[in-house]
N, C-alpha and C positions, 0 to 999 in steps of 0.2 A: 435492282439491288440484288446481288447475291444471297445464297442460301446456307447456313452452314449446321450440319449437326453429325452427331458423335457419340460413340458406345461406346464404354470398356466395363464388362460384367462377366457373367458367366454363361448367359443367352447367345443366341447367335446374332451377329449382330446385325447381319444383312437386312434382314425381314424390322430391323427396330429403323435403321438409318431409309429404308426406304418409307417406311411409315412417315417418318418425321419430313422425309422431304415432300412428299403427299402434302402435310398439313403446310409446307413454305409455300404451298405455288402460289398460292393469294400474292406473292410477292413480286412475279413475273420472271422470265428465264428464257434461256436460248440453248440450254444445255445440261446437264447432269452428268455425275457419276459419284463410284464411293471405291474406299480402297479397305480392305480390311488386313489382319497379321494370320497367315495360315501357315499350316508346319511346317509348309515348303520353303517360305518365304512372303513377300507382301502380294496381293491380288490389285488389278486395276481393272477396273468396270466404269468408262464414260461413255458416253453417247449423244451426241445433235441431240435436240427434238427435248420432248416430255419424259418426266420419271419413267413415264407407263413406259416407256421405249426398252429402259432397263432391266424389266423383268424379261424381256425376250432375246438376251446377251445369253451366248451360247455361256453354258457353266455359271450363272450367276446363282442356278437354283442350288449349287453344289456348294457354296461358300458354308468353313464352319468356322470360323473365328470369331472370337468372342468380343475383341478389341478392330473400329473401323473407324472410317473418318466418311462421309459423306458430303456433296455439294450443288448447290443450282448456279449456273452461272450468269450473268447478264453482262455482253460483251461489254468489255470498255479496250482490251489492246488485244486486237486480232479480232477473227470475223468468229462468227459461230462456225465450229466444226469440232470432229471428234478431237483433230490434236489440242485444240485450243481450250477443250474442256478440262473441267476438274475432276479429281483430284492432279498434280503433275508431282513427278516423282527426278530424286537428281539421277543423274548419270549414269551411276552403280544400279539404280532400281533399287535398292536399301531403307529409302526415307521416302515417303508421301508426304505429303501437305497438302489440303486445302486453305483458301484465301480468301477472305471478302473484304474489299476497299479498292486503294489505290497505290502502287510503288511509283512515287513521282520521279526517285533516282535508277532505275531501273534498265535506262541504258551505260549509265557509266556502271553500273554491278557487272551488266551482262559483259562488257566491255573487260572488266577484272577477270572474269571468270574465264573467260573466252581466251586471253591471254596465259591463263595458268590450263589449261586444256581440255577445258569442257565446252562440250555440245548444248546446241538447244534444240529441240523437235518442235516448239513451237511460237507463234507470237505475242507469248503472254508477259505481262512482269512478273506475275507470280512463279513462272521456272524457275524464279532466279535463286528463289528463296530454298526450297530443297540443295540446291547445289550451293548455296553461299554454308546451308548450316552443314554439308557433307568439307565444304572447303576449310571451315575453319575444326570439325574434329579430326581429320585427317591432318592437320595439321601441329594439333597437340596430341603428341604421341603420349606421353607421360600419363594421363588418365584417360583412362578406357573406359571410366565408369557411367552408367547414368548421368551422374550429377555431373560428368565430363562432358556429355551428350546437352545436357541442359546449358551448358557454360556455351556450348557452340551455337545452339537457339540464341541465347543469350545476344550472344557477339554478331549472329548476323540479324536480328532485330534491330538493334543499335544500330547498324548499318542502313537500315531502309527510312526513307523519307517519303512521309503521305500518312495513311490510315491505313489498319491492318487489325482483320482479326485473323488469327492463325491456331490450326489444328493438326500436329505433327505426332507421327508413329514413324517407327524402325524397326526394322527385325533386330535388329544390334540387339533389342528392349524390350523383347515379345510382350511384357507384360505392365507397359507404360503408354503412355499420352502425354504431350505437353502440349498448351495451349495460353494465348499471349493475347493480347486485345491492346489497339491503340484508336481512338475514332475512333472505331467502329461496335457494333455491338455485338456481347458473348457473354452466356452466363452458361453455370454449369451445376445439374440438377442431381440431388442426392439420398439414394436411399440404401441401407443394408449395405450390399457389397456391388451395387451398380452405381455407374455415373452415366449422368447424361448432359450433354452438350451441344449446345445450339444458339444460335444467331436473335430466335424468336423464342421468348417465353411460349406461345402457346403450341410451337411443333412438339412440346417435351414435355407441359404439363397434366398429360392423363398418364404419367409413368411417377411423378414424386410434386410435391407441393413444397419441398424446402431448394431453397438456389443460394448458389454464392452468385452474386452480383459482382463482378469484375471491373476492377479502374484501371486505368490505363498504365501499362510497362509491369502489371500483375503477371509472374509467369507461371503457371500451375504443372505440377510433376504431378498426375493421375496413377493408381493403382487399383485395381478390382477396391481395396478398402478404405483408402486415405487419398486426401487431397491435400496437396503441402504446396504452401504458398511462399514462394519469394519475390524482392524487389530487383529492381534493374543491377543492384551489386550484390545479387544476391544471397541477400541477408533473408533470411528465413521470418517467416511471422504467423501470426492464426488469424485466421480471418472465420467470421461467422455467419452462419445460416441465416437467409430472409425467408419467413413462411408467406406462400402467396396465398391468398384469400379470395383470387379470383374465379369468376366461374368461366364457362368454357367463352361467352361473349365478350366478357371483360378481358378476358385473356387475347383476346384479337386486338386490343385497341389498346396493350400494353398497360391496362388498367386505368386507362383514361376514359370518363362519363361519355365521349361520342368521338370518333373515327375523325372528326374535323379537328377536336381540340386536339386530337394526338399527330395529326398529320401539322397543325400548323407549329406543335412542338419538335417536329422531324424536321423541320427546315435548318437548322444548321445543316446536319449533317448531310440532306437531300442535296443543299448548294456545296458544302464540301466532296460531295460523290461526283458533281455537275460541272465543278472544276478540274478534278479529278488531276491529271497529266499534262491537262491542256494548258497548263501557268504551273509551272515548275518552281522552286524555294529558289534558284539562281535569275529567274523573273524573264526566263523565255518564254513562247508564246508558240503551241504549235496546235492544228486540228489535224491528225492525221486522217478523217474520213474525206478530208477535204485534198484537192490540186491544183490550186489555183496560181498562176506565175503574174508575174508584174504584168505583162501586154495583155493577159485574159482580162487582170480585171482593169484597164486604160481604156479596152472596147466598150465597157458599160459606162453609159451616159442617162441610166436611170434605175432605179432600184425600187421593185413595190416591195411592201410587207402584207403579205394578207392572212385573214384569222376570223375569229369570231368570238365574244363575247370577250371574257377574261384573256385569252391568248391573244387578242388584237391588244388589248391594253398593255400585253407584254410588250408587243411591236411598236406602239407609241413611245417605249424608252430606247427601244433599238432604233428608229428615226433618230432621234437624239445625237445618239451615238457615233451611225453611218457619218451623217451630215456631217456633225462637227470634226470630227475622228477624218473621216477618208474624202469628203468634200465632194462627193457623188451624192445627186438631189434623189433622196426617196418619200415616197407619198405610202401612206398605213390605209389599206384599202379590208371593208368588211366584206368578207368574200363570198355573201348572198347579193351585195350589190356589185362586187367586180364582176361576174360571170356573165351581167346580164347588159352591160353600158360601154360593152365594144372597147375597151382599154387600148392604147396605145403602148401596144408590145410588136417589138420585134426581136431580131437576133443579137442588138445590144441592151437588151434588158435583161437585169437578172431579177426574179421574183423567188421570196422566201417565205416561205406555208409553215405557219406555224399552228399544231394542234397537239394538247397531250394525248387523246386516244389515238391518234393517230387515221380515226374514224368519220369526222366529220365531214358528211355529205358534203356543206357547200364548198369547205375548204376544196376538198379534192374532185371536183366539178371546175374550181376556178383553176387549179392547178391542169386539170386537162387541157383546158381551155389556154395556158400560159402556154404547157409546149409546144400546143397546135401553132401557136403564131411565130415558134421558134423561141422561146426565152428561154435561157438557163434556167434550171429550178433547183432548188436548196429547201429539203425537209426538216422540220427541226419537231419532233416528235419525243414521247414517253414511252410507247409500243415499239418494242424493237416487232419486224413483219408485219409493221401494220399497214394497211393500203394507202399511206400517201408515201412511208418510206419505197415502197415497190413501185410508185408511179415516178417518182423524181430523180432526176441528174446523181443526185447528190443527198445524202441524209445525216445529219448529229444528232445523236441521241439526247436530252437530258438525262439526269439518270435520278429522276425523283423518289424513284420506288414507286408502289401503288398507291392509287390516290381514291380510297372508297367513297370518302362523300361529295356529294354531287358538286356544292360549290368548293371551287380550286382556290388553293391557297399555295401549296409546295410546288404544285407545278408552275404557278406564275413566278415566283422566284427564282427559281430552277430555270424555267425561259428566258427571265430578262439577264441573269447572270450569261448565258451561254449565249447570247445575240451579241451582248458588249464583249466579250468573249472574241465573236465573231467578227465584227468591228475590228478590236484592236488585231486580229488577222490580219487582214483586208488593209488596213491603217501603216503594217509593219510590211508588209507586200508589195504598199503602192508608196510608200515612201512618205507617205501625205502628212504625218503629225509627228512631233520631234521625239525624238529618242527618250527624253525627261520626262516628257508628258504620261508615254506609253509607259514607262518603268515607272511611275507613282501612281497610275491607274491600276498596274497590275498586282504591285502592292499591296493597295486597298482592296481590289478583287480577294487577294489572298488574306487577310484579315478580316472579312467577313462572317465569315462562321461564327466567333466569337463573340463581334459585336450584333450579331442575331440573338445569340445567346444571354447577353445584357438587354436588350432590346425585348424580347422575353418576361423581365422582371419587371414589367409596366403592368402583368396581369390583374394585380389588386386595384391597381388605380383605376383601369379600364373598369373593371368588375362591379368597382362604386360608382364608377359614373352612368353608366349603361344602368345601374336602379334607380336613378334619375329620372332618366330621359326612355325607358322603354316604352311607355304607355303614348308616345309621340305619333300626331298622324302623317309630321313630314318633315325631313330634314333637308342641311346642303352641306357641301362638301368646295369647297374652294381649293385654288393652289394657283401659281403661273409654273410657266416652263416646264420644267421634267416634273414639279408638284404636280399640276393638272393634270397628268396620265392617273395618278395615284388618286388625285380625286376621285376619277371615274374609276376605278376599281373599287374603293372604297365604297362609292355611293351601288354599285353594281352589288356588292357584299351585302351590303343591307337590305335591299331589294330582294335580293333569292332568298335570305334564311329568315328575315324578321317580317315580310311584308309590308315594311313601312315605305311609302311612298317620299322616293330620294331623288334629287338632282347636284349634278356636279358642273361647276362653271368656273371659267380661268375668270381669276378675282377680278380683273380688270373690265371683264364684263359684263358684273354684276351692276353697273348704274346705266347700263343700257338696255335695261327693263326687268333682269331677276329681280331686282330691290324693290317691288313693289309686293312681290312675295314675303319680303319679311316683315315678321309682325311681333310683338311683344310673345316673349319664351320658346320661341322658335329656335332650334338648335341649330349653329352652324357652324361643322368642323373645316380648321385651316388647317393646309403642310405647308411646310415653311424649311426648307434647306438647302435652299440657294443665298447664299451671303448678298450676290449682288440683288435678287430682289424682293429678299424680306422686306426690307422695309414700304417697300410699295406695297404687298398683300396685309401689312400692317395696316395700313393705311386704308385698304378697301374693306378690313374686319373692323377697322375702327367706324366703319357706317353703319352697318349690322349691329353694333353693340350699341350705338347712339336711337336705333330703332329699337332697344329691346331685347335683342336675342341673346340666347345662351351661348358659350363659346369653347368649342374645345379644339386645342392647337398642340399637333404633333410638328415637335420642331428641334435641328440639333443648332438652334443659332442663340445668340444671346438678347434677350428678349426679356420686356418687363413682366414680370408671370402675372404681375398684380394687375394687370389689363383684362386679365382674361379669366375665365369661371374655372380652366381648368386645362394645365400644359403638363406634355408626355414629353419630357425630354430623352432622345434617343442618341445615338453614339453621333460623332460628328463622321463624315465620310465624304468621297468624291462626289458631286451631284450626278454623275453620269450612272453612277449605282444605287445613290441613297433611296429608290424606290423599294429597294430589296428589305430597308431597314423601315421605311416610314410606313408600308403597307400593314408591317404587322399589328400595330396600334388597334389598325382598321380593322381588320382581319378577327382580333380580341371582342371590338367594338359590336361586329356584328354579331358572332356567337355569344355574347353574355343576353344581349338583346332579345334575342332567339329563345335561351333558356328561360329570363324574366317574364316569357310571355307562354310558356310551355310549347313550344314547337316541338317540329321533327327536325332538329339541326342538320342532319346525315343526309334527310330524304325530304327536300321539300317541296311542296305541291308544284304540279303541271311542268317540271323538269325532269330532265334526264342525263344520266351522267357522260356520256356518247350521243351525241344528234347524228342519228345517220338517213334522216328525211330531212327534205328541203324545211 
């Protein structure tokens, strides 16, 4: 996830910008840069690697400008490099921009600009923004005022499809900065004759407690002494500041009580960022990191998905998607088992390895084994440059952002969405599924961020249920088909952070032994999101109700609510991606039960975030 910092005031901007970038380092990034307004025009200093590398750049200590913007980049379009680092400038070098988010239609905009004589020096989507601003500003010869420049920024932003938080400076107007956001975070801190801008409050909390919290398509024209707010029609309006009373620890958590809860609520944006430009609004699917032809994929006669823990559960949803859309036999294997059982792997095998950290020892060892047997390997990871990404033939990144809590939440949902996109990419290449089916699934994927936001509204309902069951010693999770994979993940979350013994079962297996464990008062959680399987699951759950079990049902189906103790209704979506929605109430359930028990939610006993030993 990219990080943004900006400053406009009377002090030297560069030291403030570098300090802000350092505070954003926890987000993860591959390059960093700054741009300031100097007496002789705009400066531009950027480099691949860590923020500390910027301190060594020739001339950075001589920057005197009091207005500047800065950025840490997490690569989406274009590999990590000096050229692809932010800030980016227009061809005239008079406009500098930093951007967090994804411009889904950048290819079309780039084509428009190239046809009008503009040239590009990077592979990024961001570089279209300063050039598009210049294009509109140069077209409007009747208004070369700062309001005319604001209009050009507005016109450019209305052309952008996707998510963005943008800071713009120009030596046309050396006393101003313009900022705007859509679906990406951006805040403005204000005090006296200074304004601080950032994607995260913690980066600038040491300077001020007074913040403007921006909504989508609010354009802000900043000077040292003022912040003027405009809507998308450039109608000016007034906006009040909010006083942030957080301490430094709470600031890192954006005011949430724990990192886990923060990360649960970050899932709409994490999924949005992971989708990125891989599925565009015109429903094309493209994974830039991969280069498989139809002939390449036809040679593959078996796919392994290999991972540990939560990542393995994400892989189970991938098995469902790949087999149904691509018709390639797919196995999901635990990395620690795969490496020791002499798996049947050859050069017609594709092995997909999933690891949030990219440093999971068992997964890395399994990857090396698969490569030694001639398999083609793909890594799915959240960390650029991690060990698994250096070993694999191909790497595709989730863009969940840093996950601090040990129990994984947003990494799981990002992995599920990414492996479904991979299945679509393969199916389109193979022509193994109908265009209509894939089109519908892509539309469902694009709608997920909003549906996740709707699902999170069950927070209070789950909180109240957790208070009733937190003292229990055993719980059971049931599901059929894709819902069984969610039952596994829900059970694991509960074990990880509440220390309650729990088991998950395919609902149809209940009567083949496990039902002997059901007694009066035991809680059973059922997941039902597949219309074809819901009647069968209801029949299985009736069996535990007759034996005195309490029931919590997660569903998007039309059912008789009165038959169960508690029903959580989630938005309807395709069964392929329903785990992204149905898992959220289970994440919240584990969280609130742990809180009721007074446990350390973020650091559960005996567990580590990155398992780097066997």
